[in-house]
MDAnalysis code that builds the backbone (N, CA, C; Angstrom):
import MDAnalysis as mda
import numpy as np

u = mda.Universe.empty(570, n_residues=190, atom_resindex=np.repeat(np.arange(190), 3), trajectory=True)
u.add_TopologyAttr("name", ["N", "CA", "C"] * 190)
u.add_TopologyAttr("resid", np.arange(1, 191))
u.add_TopologyAttr("resname", ["MET", "ALA", "ALA", "ARG", "LEU", "THR", "ARG", "VAL", "VAL", "SER", "SER", "ARG", "LEU", "PRO", "VAL", "ARG", "PRO", "PHE", "ARG", "ARG", "ALA", "ALA", "LEU", "VAL", "VAL", "ALA", "VAL", "ALA", "ALA", "VAL", "LEU", "ALA", "LEU", "PRO", "SER", "LEU", "ALA", "ALA", "ALA", "TYR", "GLU", "ASP", "GLN", "LEU", "THR", "GLY", "GLY", "LEU", "GLU", "VAL", "GLY", "TYR", "ALA", "HIS", "LEU", "SER", "GLY", "ASP", "SER", "LEU", "GLU", "GLY", "PRO", "GLY", "LEU", "PHE", "GLY", "GLY", "VAL", "ASP", "LEU", "ARG", "LEU", "GLY", "LEU", "THR", "ASP", "ALA", "TRP", "ASN", "LEU", "TRP", "GLY", "GLY", "LEU", "GLY", "TYR", "SER", "LEU", "HIS", "PRO", "PRO", "HIS", "ALA", "ASP", "LEU", "ASP", "ALA", "ILE", "HIS", "ALA", "GLY", "THR", "ALA", "ALA", "ALA", "GLY", "VAL", "GLU", "TRP", "VAL", "PHE", "ASP", "VAL", "VAL", "GLN", "ILE", "VAL", "PRO", "TYR", "ALA", "THR", "VAL", "GLY", "LEU", "GLU", "ALA", "LEU", "VAL", "THR", "ALA", "SER", "GLY", "GLY", "THR", "VAL", "ASP", "PRO", "ALA", "ILE", "GLY", "ALA", "GLN", "VAL", "GLY", "LEU", "GLY", "ALA", "ASN", "TYR", "LEU", "LEU", "SER", "ARG", "ALA", "VAL", "ALA", "LEU", "GLY", "ILE", "ILE", "VAL", "ARG", "TYR", "HIS", "ALA", "PRO", "LEU", "SER", "ARG", "ILE", "ALA", "GLU", "LEU", "PRO", "VAL", "TYR", "LEU", "THR", "ALA", "GLY", "LEU", "GLY", "LEU", "SER", "LEU", "THR", "LEU", "ALA", "ASP"])
u.atoms.positions = np.array([
    [76.779, 123.757, 47.180],
    [76.303, 122.846, 48.194],
    [77.293, 122.766, 49.350],
    [78.591, 122.639, 49.043],
    [79.604, 122.557, 50.090],
    [79.660, 123.839, 50.883],
    [79.523, 124.982, 50.218],
    [79.542, 126.265, 50.920],
    [78.349, 126.370, 51.854],
    [77.187, 125.932, 51.393],
    [75.989, 125.984, 52.231],
    [76.138, 125.059, 53.438],
    [76.669, 123.836, 53.258],
    [76.884, 122.891, 54.356],
    [77.868, 123.465, 55.364],
    [78.915, 124.118, 54.891],
    [79.884, 124.742, 55.783],
    [79.225, 125.830, 56.608],
    [78.384, 126.676, 55.962],
    [77.692, 127.732, 56.693],
    [76.759, 127.154, 57.744],
    [76.049, 126.086, 57.424],
    [75.100, 125.475, 58.355],
    [75.850, 124.872, 59.534],
    [76.893, 124.125, 59.257],
    [77.668, 123.498, 60.327],
    [78.319, 124.558, 61.198],
    [78.944, 125.567, 60.586],
    [79.630, 126.576, 61.377],
    [78.657, 127.442, 62.150],
    [77.448, 127.630, 61.663],
    [76.495, 128.443, 62.416],
    [75.892, 127.667, 63.575],
    [75.827, 126.370, 63.485],
    [75.226, 125.571, 64.555],
    [76.240, 125.072, 65.578],
    [77.475, 124.862, 65.182],
    [78.512, 124.376, 66.088],
    [79.581, 125.445, 66.251],
    [79.566, 126.165, 67.359],
    [80.604, 127.175, 67.558],
    [81.955, 126.498, 67.752],
    [82.834, 126.680, 66.788],
    [84.112, 125.984, 66.771],
    [85.035, 126.481, 67.866],
    [85.177, 127.757, 68.033],
    [86.128, 128.282, 69.007],
    [85.771, 127.913, 70.437],
    [84.527, 128.074, 70.883],
    [84.218, 127.630, 72.252],
    [84.469, 126.132, 72.433],
    [84.206, 125.323, 71.397],
    [84.465, 123.894, 71.491],
    [85.957, 123.631, 71.667],
    [86.792, 124.356, 70.940],
    [88.241, 124.185, 71.068],
    [88.707, 124.574, 72.468],
    [88.163, 125.676, 72.970],
    [88.536, 126.096, 74.326],
    [88.121, 125.042, 75.346],
    [86.905, 124.548, 75.213],
    [86.422, 123.523, 76.144],
    [87.280, 122.264, 76.046],
    [87.635, 121.872, 74.822],
    [88.486, 120.691, 74.640],
    [89.854, 120.911, 75.263],
    [90.395, 122.109, 75.091],
    [91.691, 122.427, 75.684],
    [91.615, 122.394, 77.212],
    [90.565, 122.966, 77.781],
    [90.388, 122.954, 79.238],
    [90.258, 121.523, 79.745],
    [89.467, 120.704, 79.065],
    [89.304, 119.304, 79.472],
    [90.632, 118.557, 79.358],
    [91.387, 118.775, 78.291],
    [92.679, 118.094, 78.116],
    [93.663, 118.496, 79.206],
    [93.747, 119.791, 79.510],
    [94.658, 120.254, 80.564],
    [94.233, 119.693, 81.914],
    [92.930, 119.712, 82.207],
    [92.438, 119.163, 83.477],
    [92.748, 117.675, 83.585],
    [92.605, 116.935, 82.489],
    [92.898, 115.500, 82.517],
    [94.369, 115.246, 82.787],
    [95.239, 116.025, 82.167],
    [96.680, 115.860, 82.392],
    [97.036, 116.191, 83.832],
    [96.466, 117.261, 84.376],
    [96.765, 117.637, 85.760],
    [96.193, 116.641, 86.758],
    [95.087, 116.001, 86.415],
    [94.468, 115.041, 87.328],
    [95.208, 113.712, 87.356],
    [95.930, 113.382, 86.300],
    [96.673, 112.122, 86.263],
    [97.905, 112.220, 87.148],
    [98.285, 111.128, 87.806],
    [99.512, 111.156, 88.600],
    [100.713, 111.425, 87.708],
    [101.660, 112.134, 88.258],
    [102.868, 112.418, 87.485],
    [103.711, 111.157, 87.348],
    [104.355, 111.007, 86.213],
    [105.244, 109.869, 86.022],
    [106.533, 110.130, 86.778],
    [107.063, 109.097, 87.379],
    [108.296, 109.232, 88.144],
    [109.179, 108.044, 87.838],
    [110.462, 108.210, 88.050],
    [111.402, 107.119, 87.821],
    [112.034, 106.703, 89.132],
    [111.193, 106.554, 90.149],
    [111.666, 106.186, 91.486],
    [112.851, 107.058, 91.849],
    [114.000, 106.474, 92.111],
    [115.146, 107.256, 92.556],
    [116.363, 107.053, 91.666],
    [116.158, 106.619, 90.447],
    [117.281, 106.360, 89.548],
    [118.143, 107.605, 89.381],
    [119.447, 107.422, 89.564],
    [120.433, 108.499, 89.429],
    [120.196, 109.665, 90.382],
    [119.546, 109.411, 91.503],
    [119.292, 110.469, 92.476],
    [119.975, 110.152, 93.793],
    [120.361, 111.200, 94.489],
    [120.780, 111.097, 95.881],
    [119.641, 111.698, 96.687],
    [119.060, 110.892, 97.556],
    [117.888, 111.303, 98.319],
    [118.196, 111.223, 99.799],
    [117.776, 112.221, 100.540],
    [117.923, 112.223, 101.991],
    [116.556, 112.176, 102.635],
    [116.477, 111.531, 103.790],
    [115.185, 111.410, 104.440],
    [115.250, 111.563, 105.944],
    [114.135, 111.996, 106.503],
    [113.928, 112.076, 107.947],
    [112.739, 111.201, 108.287],
    [112.798, 110.563, 109.453],
    [111.728, 109.650, 109.849],
    [111.450, 109.790, 111.336],
    [110.196, 109.762, 111.702],
    [109.788, 109.718, 113.108],
    [108.712, 108.655, 113.238],
    [108.659, 108.034, 114.414],
    [107.650, 107.004, 114.569],
    [107.719, 106.289, 115.895],
    [107.214, 105.071, 115.879],
    [107.053, 104.211, 117.038],
    [108.103, 103.108, 116.990],
    [108.586, 102.726, 118.159],
    [109.524, 101.602, 118.251],
    [109.056, 100.674, 119.362],
    [109.257, 99.390, 119.164],
    [108.940, 98.421, 120.213],
    [110.121, 97.469, 120.361],
    [110.530, 97.286, 121.596],
    [111.677, 96.445, 121.914],
    [111.231, 95.404, 122.920],
    [111.504, 94.136, 122.653],
    [111.230, 93.099, 123.650],
    [112.226, 91.963, 123.476],
    [112.613, 91.413, 124.582],
    [113.599, 90.344, 124.599],
    [114.537, 90.541, 125.759],
    [115.015, 89.473, 126.341],
    [115.864, 89.532, 127.524],
    [115.171, 90.400, 128.579],
    [115.892, 91.310, 129.173],
    [115.302, 92.189, 130.184],
    [114.940, 93.547, 129.593],
    [115.141, 93.711, 128.293],
    [114.809, 94.971, 127.635],
    [113.432, 94.853, 127.008],
    [112.548, 95.744, 127.399],
    [111.201, 95.654, 126.872],
    [110.516, 97.000, 126.957],
    [109.705, 97.298, 125.961],
    [108.867, 98.477, 126.047],
    [108.698, 99.240, 124.758],
    [107.623, 100.019, 124.700],
    [107.388, 100.890, 123.552],
    [108.218, 102.155, 123.666],
    [108.426, 102.811, 122.552],
    [109.203, 104.044, 122.583],
    [109.004, 104.882, 121.345],
    [109.721, 105.977, 121.295],
    [109.703, 106.880, 120.151],
    [110.968, 106.676, 119.334],
    [110.830, 106.745, 118.023],
    [111.932, 106.483, 117.108],
    [112.143, 107.682, 116.193],
    [113.397, 107.954, 115.861],
    [113.740, 108.967, 114.868],
    [114.924, 108.491, 114.060],
    [115.007, 108.918, 112.824],
    [116.120, 108.478, 111.999],
    [116.363, 109.383, 110.812],
    [117.543, 109.234, 110.236],
    [117.923, 109.918, 108.999],
    [118.505, 108.873, 108.055],
    [118.342, 109.085, 106.756],
    [118.921, 108.137, 105.808],
    [119.302, 108.832, 104.516],
    [120.147, 108.149, 103.765],
    [120.550, 108.566, 102.421],
    [120.343, 107.392, 101.481],
    [119.896, 107.689, 100.261],
    [119.712, 106.667, 99.238],
    [120.388, 107.134, 97.955],
    [121.034, 106.202, 97.298],
    [121.632, 106.478, 95.997],
    [120.987, 105.543, 94.989],
    [120.265, 106.107, 94.020],
    [119.582, 105.300, 93.017],
    [120.554, 104.729, 92.006],
    [120.637, 103.412, 91.952],
    [121.507, 102.748, 90.977],
    [120.773, 102.552, 89.656],
    [119.547, 102.072, 89.740],
    [118.669, 101.893, 88.579],
    [117.282, 102.342, 89.017],
    [116.296, 102.130, 88.166],
    [114.945, 102.471, 88.583],
    [114.377, 101.434, 89.551],
    [115.105, 100.343, 89.802],
    [114.626, 99.308, 90.712],
    [115.517, 99.091, 91.933],
    [116.754, 99.574, 91.926],
    [117.682, 99.294, 93.024],
    [118.344, 100.560, 93.550],
    [118.389, 100.657, 94.871],
    [119.080, 101.747, 95.562],
    [120.076, 101.167, 96.550],
    [121.132, 101.904, 96.808],
    [121.970, 101.673, 97.982],
    [121.460, 102.631, 99.039],
    [121.424, 102.198, 100.299],
    [120.963, 103.099, 101.349],
    [121.811, 102.947, 102.595],
    [121.801, 103.967, 103.397],
    [122.455, 103.956, 104.698],
    [121.674, 104.865, 105.624],
    [121.671, 104.532, 106.897],
    [120.902, 105.358, 107.814],
    [121.331, 105.219, 109.255],
    [120.929, 106.200, 110.039],
    [121.134, 106.215, 111.485],
    [119.771, 106.321, 112.151],
    [119.591, 105.574, 113.234],
    [118.326, 105.629, 113.958],
    [118.548, 105.620, 115.453],
    [117.592, 106.180, 116.171],
    [117.656, 106.223, 117.636],
    [116.242, 106.085, 118.176],
    [116.102, 105.286, 119.217],
    [114.807, 105.206, 119.891],
    [115.003, 105.311, 121.393],
    [114.031, 105.930, 122.029],
    [114.011, 106.087, 123.483],
    [112.771, 105.392, 123.998],
    [112.990, 104.469, 124.932],
    [111.909, 103.711, 125.545],
    [111.857, 104.129, 127.012],
    [110.829, 104.880, 127.425],
    [110.781, 105.412, 128.788],
    [110.737, 104.299, 129.838],
    [111.159, 104.616, 131.069],
    [111.091, 103.610, 132.129],
    [109.637, 103.249, 132.433],
    [109.420, 101.997, 132.765],
    [108.099, 101.557, 133.208],
    [108.288, 100.342, 134.103],
    [107.310, 100.095, 134.934],
    [107.378, 99.023, 135.933],
    [108.710, 99.134, 136.670],
    [109.502, 98.087, 136.683],
    [110.800, 98.143, 137.362],
    [111.966, 98.220, 136.367],
    [111.677, 98.623, 135.134],
    [112.714, 98.731, 134.107],
    [113.168, 100.178, 133.947],
    [114.470, 100.362, 133.752],
    [115.022, 101.685, 133.465],
    [114.695, 102.076, 132.022],
    [114.932, 103.325, 131.717],
    [114.782, 103.783, 130.330],
    [115.760, 103.014, 129.442],
    [115.346, 102.768, 128.225],
    [116.181, 102.047, 127.267],
    [116.468, 102.973, 126.093],
    [117.727, 103.020, 125.702],
    [118.147, 103.765, 124.521],
    [118.625, 102.739, 123.500],
    [118.181, 102.870, 122.266],
    [118.634, 101.968, 121.204],
    [119.072, 102.810, 120.015],
    [120.230, 102.479, 119.473],
    [120.745, 103.193, 118.313],
    [121.170, 102.226, 117.234],
    [120.995, 102.635, 115.991],
    [121.396, 101.791, 114.868],
    [122.160, 102.614, 113.836],
    [123.103, 101.969, 113.202],
    [123.769, 102.491, 112.009],
    [123.700, 101.355, 111.001],
    [123.041, 101.585, 109.878],
    [122.771, 100.488, 108.952],
    [123.087, 100.884, 107.519],
    [123.328, 99.866, 106.693],
    [123.533, 100.057, 105.261],
    [123.040, 98.819, 104.537],
    [122.543, 99.007, 103.332],
    [122.053, 97.863, 102.589],
    [121.567, 98.239, 101.210],
    [120.712, 97.380, 100.674],
    [120.120, 97.606, 99.361],
    [118.612, 97.726, 99.516],
    [118.032, 98.370, 98.535],
    [116.590, 98.599, 98.550],
    [116.052, 98.272, 97.167],
    [114.991, 97.477, 97.133],
    [114.317, 97.168, 95.879],
    [113.096, 98.060, 95.792],
    [112.991, 98.794, 94.706],
    [111.925, 99.771, 94.521],
    [111.024, 99.300, 93.393],
    [109.725, 99.291, 93.640],
    [108.746, 98.927, 92.627],
    [108.008, 100.202, 92.235],
    [108.451, 100.813, 91.149],
    [107.942, 102.122, 90.735],
    [106.550, 101.992, 90.123],
    [105.547, 102.493, 90.839],
    [104.165, 102.457, 90.363],
    [103.667, 103.900, 90.262],
    [104.178, 104.628, 89.338],
    [103.820, 106.013, 89.062],
    [104.014, 106.878, 90.300],
    [102.957, 107.195, 91.047],
    [103.075, 108.154, 92.141],
    [103.281, 107.481, 93.495],
    [102.905, 106.230, 93.621],
    [103.133, 105.477, 94.859],
    [104.249, 104.481, 94.575],
    [105.294, 104.535, 95.398],
    [106.480, 103.709, 95.161],
    [106.711, 102.787, 96.358],
    [106.216, 101.529, 96.306],
    [106.517, 100.572, 97.372],
    [107.972, 100.116, 97.276],
    [108.527, 99.713, 98.417],
    [109.909, 99.253, 98.418],
    [110.150, 98.283, 99.567],
    [111.227, 97.520, 99.422],
    [111.679, 96.584, 100.455],
    [113.167, 96.818, 100.660],
    [113.604, 96.792, 101.922],
    [115.015, 97.001, 102.235],
    [115.568, 95.797, 102.976],
    [116.851, 95.576, 102.809],
    [117.570, 94.574, 103.587],
    [118.984, 95.111, 103.776],
    [119.509, 94.912, 104.982],
    [120.847, 95.420, 105.238],
    [121.431, 94.901, 106.530],
    [122.671, 95.280, 106.773],
    [123.358, 94.964, 108.023],
    [123.411, 96.223, 108.866],
    [123.431, 96.032, 110.188],
    [123.454, 97.195, 111.069],
    [124.270, 96.933, 112.321],
    [124.762, 98.011, 112.873],
    [125.331, 97.990, 114.219],
    [124.202, 98.462, 115.123],
    [123.853, 97.640, 116.090],
    [122.742, 97.926, 116.999],
    [123.294, 98.012, 118.409],
    [123.010, 99.116, 119.088],
    [123.478, 99.308, 120.458],
    [122.270, 99.617, 121.329],
    [122.122, 98.856, 122.415],
    [121.087, 99.159, 123.402],
    [121.776, 99.484, 124.719],
    [121.194, 100.412, 125.445],
    [121.750, 100.816, 126.735],
    [120.603, 101.015, 127.715],
    [120.780, 100.450, 128.917],
    [119.771, 100.595, 129.958],
    [120.420, 100.355, 131.310],
    [120.146, 101.224, 132.261],
    [120.647, 101.039, 133.622],
    [122.148, 100.903, 133.710],
    [122.904, 101.601, 132.893],
    [124.356, 101.537, 132.935],
    [124.955, 100.397, 132.137],
    [124.144, 99.540, 131.552],
    [124.621, 98.422, 130.745],
    [124.495, 98.769, 129.269],
    [125.584, 98.581, 128.541],
    [125.586, 98.836, 127.099],
    [125.776, 97.500, 126.392],
    [124.933, 97.225, 125.402],
    [124.971, 95.949, 124.699],
    [125.065, 96.191, 123.191],
    [126.286, 96.148, 122.626],
    [126.419, 96.307, 121.173],
    [126.206, 94.968, 120.464],
    [125.706, 95.016, 119.250],
    [125.492, 93.795, 118.466],
    [125.504, 94.142, 116.983],
    [125.879, 93.154, 116.187],
    [125.736, 93.265, 114.736],
    [124.404, 92.616, 114.405],
    [123.653, 93.259, 113.544],
    [122.329, 92.732, 113.243],
    [121.962, 92.871, 111.781],
    [120.809, 92.335, 111.486],
    [120.217, 92.463, 110.156],
    [118.973, 93.327, 110.285],
    [118.667, 94.008, 109.206],
    [117.491, 94.867, 109.191],
    [116.708, 94.574, 107.918],
    [115.411, 94.372, 108.071],
    [114.521, 94.117, 106.940],
    [113.363, 95.097, 107.048],
    [113.014, 95.729, 105.950],
    [111.931, 96.707, 106.004],
    [111.037, 96.678, 104.786],
    [109.795, 97.109, 105.000],
    [108.824, 97.292, 103.924],
    [108.241, 98.684, 104.055],
    [108.103, 99.370, 102.943],
    [107.559, 100.715, 103.006],
    [106.998, 101.152, 101.671],
    [106.517, 102.384, 101.660],
    [106.002, 102.989, 100.437],
    [106.162, 104.495, 100.539],
    [106.512, 105.096, 99.431],
    [106.596, 106.550, 99.334],
    [105.502, 107.050, 98.408],
    [104.921, 108.175, 98.769],
    [103.960, 108.870, 97.922],
    [104.679, 110.093, 97.374],
    [104.904, 110.106, 96.074],
    [105.674, 111.182, 95.459],
    [104.795, 112.417, 95.266],
    [105.090, 113.458, 96.030],
    [104.409, 114.733, 95.828],
    [104.934, 115.401, 94.566],
    [106.212, 115.170, 94.294],
    [106.869, 115.610, 93.063],
    [108.089, 114.707, 92.896],
    [108.874, 114.931, 91.877],
    [110.084, 114.117, 91.705],
    [111.102, 114.403, 92.800],
    [110.952, 115.537, 93.488],
    [111.929, 115.935, 94.497],
    [111.460, 115.740, 95.933],
    [110.172, 115.515, 96.159],
    [109.638, 115.428, 97.524],
    [108.704, 114.225, 97.629],
    [108.881, 113.428, 98.704],
    [108.016, 112.269, 98.925],
    [107.687, 112.143, 100.407],
    [106.480, 111.678, 100.683],
    [106.065, 111.310, 102.033],
    [105.987, 109.793, 102.061],
    [106.372, 109.181, 103.182],
    [106.392, 107.731, 103.191],
    [106.068, 107.109, 104.525],
    [105.895, 105.795, 104.478],
    [105.733, 104.972, 105.672],
    [106.709, 103.809, 105.550],
    [107.201, 103.339, 106.692],
    [108.153, 102.220, 106.692],
    [108.003, 101.438, 107.987],
    [108.075, 100.129, 107.887],
    [108.126, 99.238, 109.050],
    [109.393, 98.414, 108.903],
    [110.202, 98.380, 109.977],
    [111.467, 97.637, 109.938],
    [111.548, 96.655, 111.103],
    [112.136, 95.503, 110.807],
    [112.458, 94.523, 111.839],
    [113.975, 94.512, 111.973],
    [114.455, 94.690, 113.199],
    [115.892, 94.697, 113.492],
    [116.200, 93.426, 114.282],
    [117.160, 92.642, 113.835],
    [117.473, 91.371, 114.487],
    [118.958, 91.276, 114.792],
    [119.343, 91.273, 116.078],
    [120.751, 91.042, 116.426],
    [121.150, 89.621, 116.021],
    [122.191, 89.476, 115.221],
    [122.579, 88.153, 114.721],
    [123.097, 87.242, 115.823],
    [123.667, 87.805, 116.882],
    [124.190, 86.973, 117.968],
    [123.068, 86.334, 118.789],
    [121.862, 86.872, 118.698],
    [120.738, 86.319, 119.465],
    [119.565, 85.963, 118.558],
    [119.872, 85.580, 117.348],
    [118.812, 85.334, 116.378],
    [117.908, 84.170, 116.796],
    [118.444, 83.172, 117.499],
    [117.635, 82.030, 117.933],
    [116.596, 82.443, 118.974],
    [116.890, 83.483, 119.764],
    [115.941, 83.961, 120.771],
    [114.833, 84.797, 120.143],
    [115.032, 85.206, 118.900],
    [114.100, 86.055, 118.180],
    [113.670, 87.275, 118.995],
    [114.639, 88.074, 119.431],
    [114.255, 89.306, 120.119],
    [113.568, 90.239, 119.124],
    [112.651, 91.015, 119.617],
    [111.891, 91.884, 118.732],
    [112.316, 93.330, 118.931],
    [112.771, 93.948, 117.869],
    [112.971, 95.389, 117.842],
    [112.357, 95.855, 116.532],
    [111.170, 96.422, 116.631],
    [110.436, 96.895, 115.470],
    [110.368, 98.408, 115.488],
    [110.483, 99.009, 114.331],
    [110.247, 100.443, 114.209],
    [109.248, 100.655, 113.077],
    [108.374, 101.606, 113.264],
    [107.392, 101.979, 112.249],
    [107.342, 103.493, 112.219],
    [107.520, 104.058, 111.056],
    [107.593, 105.513, 111.014],
    [106.997, 106.141, 109.782],
    [106.841, 107.442, 109.894],
    [106.446, 108.292, 108.783],
    [107.671, 109.083, 108.369],
    [107.847, 109.251, 107.088],
    [109.059, 109.913, 106.630],
    [108.822, 110.991, 105.595],
    [109.817, 111.817, 105.458],
    [109.867, 112.857, 104.436],
    [111.193, 112.691, 103.715],
    [111.153, 112.540, 102.400],
    [112.371, 112.387, 101.593],
    [112.497, 113.550, 100.629],
    [113.717, 114.037, 100.486],
    [114.009, 115.136, 99.570],
    [115.147, 114.740, 98.647],
    [115.032, 115.080, 97.394],
    [116.111, 114.828, 96.447],
    [117.214, 115.845, 96.688],
    [118.418, 115.346, 96.958],
    [119.564, 116.211, 97.219],
    [120.366, 116.484, 95.955],
    [120.423, 115.511, 95.055],
    [121.138, 115.669, 93.784],
    [120.474, 114.783, 92.746],
    [120.369, 115.303, 91.556],
    [119.694, 114.573, 90.477],
    [120.653, 114.263, 89.358],
])
């Protein structure tokens, strides 16, 4: 009886094609799932950023183009140390000269690792220099940012970031220097 049942089952259900189909479905499911990532823990990451900048306050005002570079050192899966340099050019308009703004900043970053999309928040101190019409205005400031990286792999990420830069000497005036950019991050050391 058992031999007959085995023959009937094996003749009606092709085992090998079923195994192949199951294997194909399993591999496709694994490839379709986002890869697991550990944010930037124990990694040194470098990034490039380009985007939009807006400056307003005092006699300095206008939209511009922004570019920057940064380095991040992953302390844990939730905390990074970061440092970066940024520059924006605001073309002349109306009766205002072109404005150049540069930043050198360092701080901490909180990373919320959500598999393939990694949101983060940054806070830090910066040296902020603006120059326009022969006048140079250096200031110490604070920088606060919100962003997210989309991990293409553990070594490559595309991201977005919005930062507010505030000169501490004029914090009561609430001057606005905002940057918003798209970035590319690469793992330099793991």
